Structures are given as structure tokens and as C-alpha cells.
N, C-alpha and C positions, 0 to 999 in steps of 0.2 A: 654260123653259130645259132641262128634261129632254128634251123632244122634239128641240130643236135640238142639244143635246149628243149625243144618240144618232144623229141624222142625220149630223152632221159626223164623228163617230167612224166610222160605217159607211162614209162616203165616203172616209175615209183608209185604214181597216184592211181593207176588203173583200178585197183580193187576198192578204193575209198568212196566210190560213188554208189548210189543205189540204196541209201538208207541214211542214218544219222550217226556220225562219229560220237562215241561216248567212251573215251579212252583216256585215263588219267586226267590231265588238265584240259583236254579237248572236249568241249561240250557243245553238241549241235542239237537243237530242238526244232520241232516243226515251225514254231513261231516264237521268237524271243520277246520277252516282256519289255515294254517301254516304261520303266519305272525310274525312281530316283537312283536306284542302284546302278542302272545302265549308264547313267550320267556321272556316277561317282560322287553323288552328294547325299548319300544316305548315312554318312558318318563313318563308313568303313574305308580301308585303304583303297585308293583307286587303281587297283592292279590291272584291270581290264578296260581302261578308258583310253581312247574313245571306241575301242573295239566293240563293246557290248551295245552301245547306242547305235553304231553303224549296222550291226546285225539286227537289232530290233527294227530299224527302219527298213532294211533290205528284205527282211523276212515277211514284210507286209506284201511284197511283190513276188518274191522267190522263196520256195520252201527252204527253211533254215539248214537242212541237211545238204542240199545242193549248194547253198550259199557258202557254207564252210568248206566243203570239198572243193568247189570251184575256186575259192579264194586260196586254198592251199596249193592247188596246181598252178594258179596264176603267179603266186609268190615264187615258187621254185623256177618257173619259166623265166620270170623277171630277174631272178638271181643269175641264171646262166647268161642271159642277154646282157645284163649289166656288167658282169665281170668280163665277158667277151669284149664289150665296148671299151672297158678300161684297158684291156690288153692292147687293143688296136690303137688306143690313144697314146699310151706310154711306150709301147714297143712296136712302132709301125713296121719295123723290119720283119716282125713275126707274121704279119698279114693274116689271112684267113686261117691257116693252120694254127697259129698262136691263139687266135680268138677262140677257136674250137677247143683247144687244150684248156684255156682259162675258163670257158663256160663249163666244161666237163668237171673241173675241180670245184667250181663254184656250186655245182649242184650235188656232186657225188663225193661226199667226205663224211668222216665220223661225226662231226659237229651237227650236220643236217640230220643224220640218221638218229642220233640220240635225242635231239630236240623234237623230232617227229614222234619218237616213242614216248616222250614225256608229255606229248600233247601241246607243245609250244609252237603251233603253226603260226600264230600271230607274232611271236617274237621273231620268227624267221622273216617277217616283213622288214624289220629293221636290218637284219643280216643281208637280205636281198638288195636293200637300197644303198649299201655301202659303195658298190661299184658306180652306181648312178650318181651318187652325191659327189664323189671325187671328180668325175668327168664334168658335172655341172658347175662345180666350184671353179674348175679351170676355165670353163666357158665364161663365167663371170669375170675372170681376170682378162680374158681375151676381148670380150665384147659385152659390157654390162648394160644391155638394153632390157626392155620390159619382158622380152621373151625369156631371157636367161633368168631373170629374177623370179618370174612366175614359175618357171620350171624348177628352180631351186626350192621355192616354197612348196611346190607339189611333191617333190622328192622328200623333203622334210616331213610333210604330212603323211605320205604313203609309208615311210619308214617308221613313223611315230604312231603306229596302231596300238602300241603299248608304251608305257613310260621307258622301259629298257631300250626298246628300239629307237625311241626319240633321243636318248643319250648316245647311242651308238652312232647315229648319223651326225649328231653335233660334233662328236670327237673326230670323226673322219673328215668332216668339212673343215673344222678348225685346223687340223693337221695340214690339210691341203692348202688352206689359205696362208698359213705361215710359210710353208715351203715355196709357194708361188709368189710370196711377197704381195699379197693382196693389200691395197691401201686401207688405212684404218677406217675411212669413211665407208667404204664398201663392206668391210668386215662388220661394221656396226649394223649396216642394213641387213646383211646376211643373218646376223644374230637376232635381229628383230623378226625376220622371217621365221626363224626357228622358234622364237618365243611365242609367236602367234599360233603356230601349229602345235606347240606343247601346252598351250593354255588350257585345253580340256582337263588334262590330268593334274596340272598345277592348281586349277580351281578346285578339283576334287581333293587335293592334298590340303588345301586351306580349310575345307569344310570337314575334313576327317577328324574324328574325335580322339585320335590317339596316335601313338607311334605305329608305323606300318608293320614292324616285325620286332620280335623280342628274342634274343639269344639264338642259339642253334648254329653258330658259325662252323663248328666242327662237323655237324651233320651235313652241311651244304658245301663243304670244301671239295676241292679237286680230288677225285678218287683215282688212284693209280691203277693202271691196267697191267695184266700179266706180263712179266719180263721187261717192263718199260720203266717203272718208277715214275715219279712226278715229272721229271724232265722229258722223258720220251713220250709220256702221255700228253703233256701240254703241246709239245712240238707236233704230235700226231693229230691234234685237234679233237682229242677225246677227253674222257674223264668226268662225265656228268656225275653229279652227286648220287643219283639214284641208280644203284647197281642193276635194278630190274629194267631200266630204260636203256638197255645196251644191246646192240645186235649180237647174235650168237658168236659171230666170228671175232668179236672183240673181247670175249670172255675166256680166251685160251691163248696159248703162246702164238697163235696165228696173228694176234694183234701186233706182235713184234715184226713179223713179215710185212704186214700191211703198212706199218709206220715207216719201215725202211724203204719200201717202194715209194711212198709219198715223199719222203725226204730226199730220195734220189732224184725224182723229177724236179722238186723245188731247188735242191742243191745244185744240179747242173745249170738251171736257169740263173740262180744267184751268181754262180761263177762267171757266167757270160755277162751278166749285168755289171759285175765288179770290174770287168775289163774295159768297160766303156769310158771314153775320155772326151769331154768332161762328163762326170756322172750326172744323171738326171736328178734334179733337186726333189721332185715329187716322189720318184721311186725311192730315193734315199730316205725321205720322210716316212713313207709307208713302211720301209724296212725297220726304221727306228720304232715306229708305232707297233709293228708286229712283235719286235723283240721286247718292248716294254710290256705289252699285254701278256706275253708268255711268262716273263719274269714275275710280274705282279700276281698273276694267277697262281704260280708256284709258291710265292712267298705267302700268299693268303692261306695256303694249306699247311704251313709250318705252325708249330705251337705258338710262336710269337705273333704270327699273322692272325691266327684264330683268336688269340686274346685281344689283339687290337680291334678285330672286327666285332667281337662281342661288346667291347667298350663303346664302339661307334653305335651299335644297335641299341645299347642301353641309354645313350645320352643324346643322340642326334635323330630327330624325326626324319623319316624318309631314307635312312641309311639301309633299310631293307632292300633297296634297289641294288646294293653292292654285295649282299650276302652270298648269293649264288654267283661266285666270282667266275666260274668256268665259262659262263655265257659270254664273257668279254673276250674270249679267244676268237670271237667273230672278227675282232679288229685285226687279227693276223691274216685273215683270208685275202684282203685286197693285194697285199704283197705276194702271198703265196700264189695267187692266180697269175699275177704279172710274171713271176719267176717261172711258172709252168709254161707260159707263152714263150718266154725267152729260151726255155729248154729246147723248144722245137727249132729255134734258130741255131743253137749250138750243135744239135744233132744233124743238121743239114750238111755239115761238113763230112759226115760219115755215110748218110743215107739220103735218098730223095725226100722232099718235103712231106709227101703223103705218108711215107713210112715213119718219119720223125713224129708226125702227129699221132699216128696209131700207137707208136711206142709210148709216148707220154700219156695218152689216154688210157692205155692198158695198165700202166703203172698206177693210175688213179682208180680205175674201175675194178679191175680184176681182183685185187686183194680185199674188196668190200662187196662181195656178191650179194649178201643178204640185205642190202639197201633196196634191192629190187622188189617190186610187187608188195607194196605196203610194209617195207622193212621185214622181209621174210614172212609175209602173211600175218604179222601181228596186228596191223592196223586195218581193221575192217569195220564197216558200219553195222549198227544194230537196228532193230525194229522196236519201236515203242509199244508196250502193251496198251490196251484200250483204257486202263485205269488212269493213265496220266491225262488224257484228253478229258475224261469225265471229271476228274478232280479240278482241272483248270477251269472247266465250265462251272462247276459247283461254287468255287470261291469267287469266280467272276472278276469283273473289272473294278478293282478297289485300290487304285494307286495311292489314294490319300490315307488309307488305313482306317477309314470310318468304321469298318467292321472288325478292326483289330489286326495286328500283325500275325503272320504265320510262323509258327515255330516248327522245326523239323526234329524228328526222332528216328533213329539215333542222332546224337549231336555231333558225331564225328564228321569231319569234312569229306573223307574218302569213303566210298561205298564199294562193296563187292556184290553187285546185284546179280540175280540169277539169270537175267536175260541179256547181259552184256558180255563182252569177250575179255574182260579184265577189270582191274580196279579203275574207278573213275570218281570224279566229283558228282554229287547228286545233281540231276538236271532241274530239279524243282525251282530253285531260285531264279532261273532264267525263263521258266515257263509261266509262273504264277504272276498275274497282274495285281500284285499286292505286296506290301512290305514283307520281306522274308528275313527272319533272324537266322543267321548262319554262324556257327561257332568260330570257324576259321582256324581252329587248332589243328595242328598237323603232327603226327607221330613219325619220327624218322629214327630208325635204329633204337627204338625203345625210348627215345627222348621226345617229349611233347614241347613244341615251340609254337609261338604266336597264340598263346592262351588268350581267350576273350577278356575284355575289360568292361567296366561300366554296366549299363543295362543289359547288354548281351550276356555278360558273365552271370548276372542275376537270373536271367531266363534259363540259361544252361544249367545253373546250379539248382534251380527249382525243378527242372525236368529230371535231373539226376537224383534229386531227393524224392521223386515219385510223381511230380507233376500236379501239385495241388491246384485245382481249377481256380480257386479264389485268389491265390497268389499270382497265377498266370494272368488272370483278368486285371489285377492291379498293376501289372507290368505292361499292359497294353496288348496282350496276346489273345486273339479271338479265335484262332484255329491251331490245332496241332495235327500235323500230317505224319503218320507213322509209315516208314518205308521198309517193307520186308523185315519186320522185327516185332517182338512183343511190345505192347504199349507200356508207358510208365505205370507203376503200380496204382497210383491214385486215379488214373484214367481207365484202368482195366475194367472196373465195374460199370463204367458209363457206357451208354449206347452210342456207337459212332454214327455219324450222319451219312457216312459212306463206307462200305466194306467191299474190297475187291481182292483179287489174287495177289496184288503187290502193294496196295496202298490202303490205309484206313485213315479216315478223317474224323476228328472230334471237334465239336463246336463249343466254344467257351462263352458263357453268358455274362451279361453285366460287365462288359470289358471297358476299361478306361482307354480313351483315345491315345494311341502311341505317338511319340514325337515324330514330326514330319518336317522336311525341308521347307524353309520360308520362301517368300517371293524373291528375295535377293539371291538365294542359292539357285533357284530355278532360272532366274534371268541370266545370271552369270554362266550357268551350265549351257543354256540354250544358245547364248551369244557366242561363247567360245567354240561350241560344236559347229555352229554355222560358219564361223571363221575357218575352222579346220576343213570343213567340207568345201568351202570356197577355194581354199588353197589346192585341194585335190582337183577341182574343176579347172581352175586357172592353170595348174600345172599340166593337165591333159591338153588344154588348148595350146599352151606354149610348146608342148612337145610336138603337136601336129605342125605348127609353123617352123619349129626348130629343125624338123627332118628335111625341110626344103631349103635350108640355109646353106650356102657354100662353106661356111666356117664350122659346120657341125661335123667334126671329125668322128669317125668310128660309129656313126649311127646306121 
């Protein structure tokens, strides 16, 4: 399974090296800024915590483009190995052929393809950790020594690169703990391990100035694929809300063929699993989890589900984590991979083991050919124009905002830059070592969601009204960076301090100091990030010792 995982990962990730990914939500810059935003304490929703802080530290040693590309490849490889280990653990009769089939499905499926196209490489860290966290939770049941606890904490931390990934591993671990009848005391210790690894984004949520998301449940609901409807789409692990983040093969009736092939492999394995006596409690629990995830994702796309989600978004802080419901189809993958492994056992009655493995793998890979080579060549790195390095050096190291915050124009969150290969977030907030004001508003199907509030809304409104320098100075804005656009009308007559082919920079005089995080916020952010990093290191150390233990099944 290691060789197959490596081969499939290389087949997907080969073209993403050699530059900087800047594609939809995936933003790789040469060196990430180490600011309050990276730690999630700048007042905005901590959507990329602790991801951005880790990238900021790592890019001091490794170029940020290589760091993001390498992390993406490592995540996919870990997904294959993790789901392969899970199959070996729960379906030992499947052996290596079953592990190979499980690893193949864990890496090669519509969910992975669509999330890569959306730029959600760090969300896939939580997806990749699901197989590992089930195995490790079972190890805690079998032998609760320090090695298994540290490994569990490490898996929680690795999967929790984003808040959503953190929730995914918690649900999978909780389901496994219930199925395996983990004692209450051990369950409490496990939850404490998760809480420690989730603390960076939980602290960010505490210091956030408002609700993470507002409205837009309909725009982010499951999107039915051709000839499948919501049921077939969810069962086929597809249906991301953004129709542009979909492989070409899933935009035609071929999606039906691909889904039937996937369901055939999973269905044959499920039939074999149902014949086992007595049934395995963990497999049964994973099956219930998979079914629950599919049903809830479908219900969230109904008119009633959309209305309920909008109500949650309007009244419950942090409910934005639930809005993109389709991402929780990741919880169906552990059972699907186990079923794929079981399918190889069922087919051995008809053909030799090697042919059974090839047959199951073919059912998974062949119907989705355009996942290969950067999802059909759509994901490729870009090369930053020299303007960006010059502007970064011009604004300099001003993490405290002493020279004022940086406002971006246009205010839209998504850019269509001339030098990139598609739409993307602007890279400037992750490059500039200064407080950067980002609107955060997103337009989906003509509907604007997550409109800015408070001071950010005032700054955006001032820019839209022409960008009066005195008003901007009063709001703490010391710089306006214009990215491939005409400047606001009030600034057009001013002389920029920098003019390039892609960027122009205007300096605002007599600026009021912008609000900055206090010592309490910084202390909490640094402490929780250190705990998260400690869990990563401890988990890696536990894994090294774990491999040599006789009770470490499937490693």
C-alpha cells in the first residue's frame, strides 16, 4: 500500500511543484507573514488556523511554494496509507490486496478531486487523518500507554490543520470510541487531547469580532451532478458547491458511469461484510456514520435544510463551519475504503487475489481519469511578478500596525489576476508583514455572503465611495495597495509611492493607530500553537516507537 499510495500521489501531484500554487483557496507565497492574522487573533474568523502560522514558520526555512506543494503530496500519501492500515485492521482477511484497494479509493475519488480544485489542500489533512484516527482510537482501547496517547494527540493535531479537519477527526474518533466501548475515563482523556490540539482555532474564535459566516446556505449546498440527483451525487462523494471546481468527467453523464463503478466496488464489499457473523462493531459504526453523513448532506440541500442552516448562521457564532455541508461526506470514506477492501475478498472466489485487486482498483481509478496530473492539468503553479517582492519590502516589517493597516483594492476577496491560471484569493494578506484589511465578502451565483462588519465594513465602504485619504487615515489605514485595477477615484489624483505592472501603492499620511491584539491574545495564541506543535512532535515520536510494537496491527 505504501508503493501504491506513493505512485498515485505522484500521478496527481507531479505538476504542482516548481512554483507557487495560487488557485482558488490555495495560496502559496514565497514567505508567509507571521502576523496576528496567521494566529487567528486579528478579529476575523480563524478559518486557516493553525495552518497559516505553521506555513509562516516553515517558510522561514523552506520556500512557501515548495512547502505547500510538498504538504499536499504528503497529505494524499498519508490518506492512502491511513485508509490502507484501516482496511488491514478491520478486514484482516483482505491482506495486502485489500489494503491496496482501500488506499486507492482513499486517494482517488471525486471528493479529493473537487477539494483539490477548490484549493482545499489543508482540509484534506483532516480527511487523510480519518483512517489513522480510527486505528489509533482502537489502539487506545487495546493498550492505553503513553505511546498510543501521544500518537492519538499527534493524529488529532495533524488532522486539525483547519477547524473543519479538527471536527472531522473528533467525530471519527468519537464514533470509534463508542463502538469499541472505550471506558469513560479514557474517552475523557481522548477528548482532552483533541481539545488541546483544537485550542489554536478555538482561541481565535474567542477573539473573533463577529459571526464567522452570514447567510448563503443555498449557495453552498450540495450541487447535484448530471443524471445523479442529490442521492447519487452524495453516494458518489461528489457535489461540491462550486460548479467550476469539478473535474471535466463529472460534468457530463459520465458522472453516472463513474458513480455506478464506485458503488459497485463498495456494494460488493458491503455485501461481504454483512455476511460476517458476528458483525464487527467498529465496521458497523463506520457504516452508520457514513449513512448519517450522506443523509444529512442531502437534507441540508433541501429547502427545509437550507432554511435551517440560514437560521443557524444568523444566530449561532461559528455555525459557518457547517455551511459547506458537502465536505462532511469525508466521514463516509472510512467505511467506503473498508468495503472496497472487503470486495477483494469477495471476488477471490471468482478470480485470483491479484486479479481481484486490479478489478476493484480499476473500478475506482478508470472512471475518474482526469484526477491525474493536477486534476487534468488545472492545478499548476504560477510565478510571482517582481512587483510583489518590491511591495513587500516597501511596506516592510510592521506587525504592530505602527504605520497603519494595509487596505486592498479591489475589495473583492477573489481575484482574476493576469499572471495566474485561474481565479484565486489575493496573495497579499499572506505576504505583507503588516495588518491587512480584507473584505472577506464572497459572491456565489450572484449572491454576496459574508459581508464585512464593523471597522472592516467602514474601510470597504470608504474605498467604494472613492477612498478619501482623511477618512482612511481616521480608520487606521496607512497604505492602499491597488492590484491590477484602476485606483479609487479620490486616490487617482495622488502620486503612488510605487507603480509597477501589477501593483500600485499609495501612502496615507497622518494615520491613526489601528486596533491591534493585546498581550493576552498574543500569549494565548502562542501558547496554544506551541501545544499544537508539541502534539505533532509527540505524535511523530510515538509513531516511531509504535511501529516496533508487536500489537501495532496494520502498520
